[in-house]
VOGU-3710 file (C-alpha; in Angstrom, 3 decimals, decimal comma):
1> msflshvgrs> -0,029/0,360/0,205  0,981/3,273/-0,619  2,420/5,704/1,919  0,226/8,426/0,227  -2,904/6,187/1,489  -2,072/6,360/4,914  -1,369/10,303/5,501  -5,284/10,607/5,900  -5,189/8,770/9,084  -6,619/10,065/11,826
11> lapvffsaav> -4,413/11,979/14,128  -6,997/11,835/17,025  -4,670/9,274/19,376  -2,596/13,038/19,971  -5,325/15,321/19,786  -6,551/16,376/23,473  -9,719/18,500/24,523  -8,684/23,015/24,187  -9,375/22,678/27,501  -6,629/21,050/28,467
21> vtaapanaev> -4,320/22,761/26,487  -2,046/25,027/28,045  2,064/26,294/27,405  4,367/25,172/29,461  6,221/27,350/31,631  8,904/29,188/29,652  11,862/27,875/31,490  10,203/24,431/31,646  12,652/21,554/30,153  11,550/18,279/29,487
31> nvvtsikple> 14,426/15,370/29,367  14,316/12,796/26,675  16,728/9,766/26,007  17,032/8,420/23,051  18,578/4,774/22,023  19,491/5,674/18,572  20,049/8,947/16,130  16,889/7,715/13,953  14,594/7,945/16,995  16,158/11,347/18,016
41> llvravated> 15,577/12,792/14,640  11,929/11,489/14,544  11,595/13,094/18,385  12,681/16,084/17,050  10,587/16,301/14,015  7,476/16,730/16,513  9,112/18,049/19,864  8,825/21,450/20,459  12,333/23,555/21,177  11,961/23,211/24,868
51> vqvttlvppg> 12,616/19,344/24,407  15,780/18,491/25,516  17,478/15,238/23,754  19,931/12,997/24,459  21,004/10,069/22,099  22,998/6,745/23,592  24,747/4,911/20,690  27,540/7,430/19,700  28,959/7,325/15,847  31,071/4,761/14,907
61> ssphnytirp> 28,978/2,103/17,293  26,104/-0,521/17,019  23,317/-0,849/18,844  23,674/-4,445/18,680  26,800/-4,747/20,977  27,456/-1,102/22,697  28,032/-1,177/26,463  26,471/1,756/28,010  28,827/4,416/29,979  28,061/5,378/33,480
71> sqraaleead> 27,451/9,252/32,459  24,899/7,559/30,056  23,224/5,621/33,098  22,701/8,925/34,834  20,719/10,593/31,980  18,364/7,842/31,903  18,207/8,222/35,693  17,356/11,845/35,173  14,834/11,405/32,057  11,355/11,982/31,928
81> lifwmgpdme> 10,969/10,008/28,526  13,088/7,012/27,517  12,186/6,024/23,634  13,893/2,943/22,034  13,140/0,059/19,752  12,837/-2,650/22,234  14,613/-6,145/23,277  15,021/-7,036/19,832  17,337/-4,275/18,686  19,229/-2,724/21,882
91> tflirllsae> 20,071/-5,814/23,658  22,481/-3,531/26,048  19,500/-1,943/27,236  17,021/-4,913/28,272  18,426/-5,946/31,440  18,370/-1,881/32,457  15,196/-0,875/31,588  13,291/-3,505/33,116  14,362/-2,191/36,561  11,551/-0,858/38,118
101> efqgrtials> 12,493/2,627/38,422  12,022/3,541/34,267  8,820/1,514/34,545  5,822/4,566/32,994  8,666/6,598/31,374  9,965/3,960/29,145  8,513/3,749/25,378  9,716/0,674/23,173  8,789/1,977/19,676  8,499/-1,624/18,302
111> geevaegdhe> 5,514/-2,358/20,377  7,941/-5,135/22,255  8,187/-4,071/25,619  10,652/-6,060/27,852  9,260/-9,713/29,328  10,421/-11,355/31,953  13,452/-13,559/30,595  13,834/-10,780/27,844  17,611/-10,512/29,004  18,189/-14,149/29,304
121> eangrdhdhg> 16,488/-14,727/25,761  17,559/-11,502/23,478  20,064/-13,063/21,470  18,621/-16,245/21,070  15,007/-16,120/20,184  12,954/-17,504/17,383  11,135/-14,506/15,684  7,836/-14,772/13,150  8,801/-13,446/9,560  6,440/-10,248/8,585
131> hdhgegedph> 6,214/-6,932/8,039  3,849/-5,510/10,468  4,743/-2,702/12,961  6,775/-4,372/15,741  6,524/-7,376/14,154  9,311/-9,835/12,193  12,719/-10,597/12,464  14,031/-7,240/11,117  13,914/-4,649/13,929  15,057/-1,633/11,615
141> lwvdptlgld> 11,621/-0,251/11,243  12,492/3,220/10,907  14,314/3,012/7,720  10,406/2,498/6,417  8,686/5,907/6,485  5,259/4,422/6,978  6,665/2,942/10,357  8,279/6,050/10,908  5,297/8,127/10,785  3,724/5,535/13,052
151> mardiakala> 6,797/5,896/15,541  6,381/9,667/15,137  2,681/9,650/16,247  3,690/7,668/19,233  6,306/9,946/20,437  3,897/12,544/19,898  1,531/11,353/22,073  3,925/10,539/24,936  5,258/14,166/24,934  1,910/15,681/24,412
161> eheqtnqkai> 1,081/13,747/27,582  3,629/15,181/29,566  2,267/18,111/31,697  5,219/20,324/30,794  4,724/20,262/27,106  2,542/22,537/24,882  0,126/19,623/23,081  -1,257/21,899/20,886  2,323/22,846/19,206  3,047/19,088/18,881
171> nqklanfeaa> -0,025/17,892/17,531  0,717/21,143/14,949  4,350/19,834/14,960  3,030/16,491/13,895  0,656/17,350/11,432  3,701/19,411/9,601  5,499/16,563/9,502  3,047/14,194/8,421  2,512/16,331/5,029  6,209/16,869/4,618
181> laereasvra> 7,011/13,019/4,860  4,233/12,621/2,618  5,777/14,848/-0,098  9,307/13,483/0,696  8,449/9,817/-0,009  6,706/10,884/-3,398  9,813/12,341/-4,396  12,414/9,436/-3,025  9,887/6,889/-4,971  10,259/8,978/-8,447
191> qltpardidi> 13,699/9,134/-7,496  14,365/5,004/-7,330  12,505/4,218/-10,260  15,590/3,737/-12,381  17,300/1,524/-9,323  14,556/-1,526/-10,123  16,833/-2,299/-13,317  19,866/-2,626/-10,980  20,656/-5,426/-8,571  20,969/-4,113/-4,986
201> fayhnaltrf> 22,985/-6,230/-2,279  23,293/-5,166/1,124  25,849/-6,010/4,018  22,599/-7,191/6,210  18,980/-7,012/6,593  19,038/-3,259/7,887  17,851/-2,261/4,061  15,074/-4,700/3,602  12,323/-2,557/4,934  13,202/0,617/2,761
211> aehyelelag> 13,339/-1,745/-0,189  9,969/-3,224/0,386  8,571/0,304/1,150  9,932/1,750/-1,938  9,360/-1,891/-4,481  12,993/-2,228/-4,837  14,009/-6,063/-5,013  17,499/-7,013/-2,216  19,354/-9,076/-4,876  21,167/-10,453/-1,656
221> vltlnpelsp> 22,429/-9,835/1,826  26,206/-10,431/2,718  25,516/-11,460/6,335  22,371/-12,705/8,157  23,923/-11,634/11,742  26,247/-8,711/11,734  28,096/-9,683/14,880  29,059/-13,133/13,028  31,187/-14,046/10,096  28,857/-16,073/7,553
231> garhvaevqd> 29,498/-19,473/6,548  31,388/-20,513/3,387  28,080/-21,880/2,013  26,404/-18,595/2,015  29,435/-16,655/1,184  29,507/-18,874/-2,124  25,750/-18,388/-2,831  26,491/-14,630/-2,286  29,298/-14,305/-4,733  27,526/-16,275/-7,389
241> klreathpcl> 24,735/-14,033/-7,383  27,170/-11,130/-7,636  28,700/-12,844/-10,795  25,413/-13,069/-12,514  23,623/-9,477/-11,249  22,772/-7,138/-13,647  24,990/-3,739/-12,663  25,555/-5,336/-8,726  25,774/-2,376/-6,046  26,913/-3,567/-2,771
251> ltepqfnrqw> 25,440/-1,064/-0,067  27,932/-1,209/2,942  27,551/0,717/6,446  30,520/2,431/8,528  29,942/0,707/11,258  31,147/-2,752/10,216  34,365/-4,171/9,119  35,164/-2,528/5,457  37,771/-5,537/4,399  35,675/-8,048/5,610
261> wrsiteglnv> 32,872/-7,533/2,226  35,929/-6,077/0,157  37,352/-10,188/0,309  34,757/-11,368/-0,708  33,589/-9,085/-3,487  37,403/-9,232/-4,660  37,812/-10,022/-8,396  34,099/-8,837/-9,085  32,651/-6,172/-10,793  30,737/-4,284/-7,950
271> tfstwdplam> 29,823/-0,845/-7,342  30,275/0,098/-3,864  28,183/2,854/-2,129  27,734/3,766/1,655  24,268/4,233/3,423  23,967/4,701/7,091  21,088/2,781/9,143  21,915/4,720/12,307  21,871/8,517/10,566  24,453/9,563/12,427
281> dipatktgyl> 26,008/11,965/9,671  22,553/13,659/9,608  22,232/16,985/11,288  19,393/16,752/14,151  16,857/18,822/13,011  13,616/19,120/12,587  13,683/18,346/8,927  16,563/15,287/9,928  14,167/12,382/9,383  13,356/13,570/5,759
291> dfqqsiadai> 17,382/14,024/5,030  17,479/10,703/6,347  15,463/9,044/3,810  16,966/10,614/1,342  20,295/9,916/2,200  19,467/6,369/1,660  17,944/7,048/-1,465  21,211/9,328/-2,442  23,404/6,179/-1,741  21,353/3,557/-3,938
301> lqclpedaeh> 21,621/6,400/-6,843  25,339/6,442/-6,577  24,878/2,609/-7,866  23,302/3,870/-11,182  25,324/3,034/-14,578  26,202/6,883/-16,077  23,710/6,779/-18,754  20,378/5,930/-16,304  18,262/8,862/-15,880  18,421/10,298/-12,254
//
């Protein structure tokens, strides 16, 4: 279903009676902690200027295996709201956020909250295959703009319910973001039309939801688990696909070892491009999530043959 068909969905969950809409005091601040940069971009898209945001995972690090610092633990303790994807993504937060002190101010935007036993099972659970919000084995929901909008709505609702925020202003910013995202999605979809004629390969499954949303085919994924080296059989299968591909493009990620995938593609005619699912180089502004969507498209467009239409 086209993203544009979602635009008309009601914003009722975050709109409140005018009788309770009041402006926050000028000196009030709401402290928000986000686990990863893409969530910070969504917060900044809908939050007012009095909302202060701290992001845990720094540039060059992966949320799959990050180790939290004492200063970041302190930021979590002082936070009014904590946004993370959930136990399938940021496993380093499972044990910490299961503590009673964080209940009531922690929101898992995948819809999967910490459950009893999650900290023992996080790295070994089986997953269902699917593409619904909060389901499926791929936790990188934010790369899909439809799911990104769902998360922005959840964030706006949580912010608007906080006693120190301006609910009316947040609702308006959400509406503005929804319109701007629809426009950007349509632009990106048009730009990516020529990319349907090339074979796209990704380092791991983080690109999957973006590709599905924009109706691009992923010809192959180098590794099923970015924390483990793939087996010889999987490597051989990927190499065979690369040899048979039409203008193969390999989209790599800055968080992972570059030499590893270069050894797999040695001697093959492959175009390389880099995208960052964690959006670390995207400025944290109200348009940051829109810029993030464009950055993924730009990385794919870098792989087009010179005679293709851009």
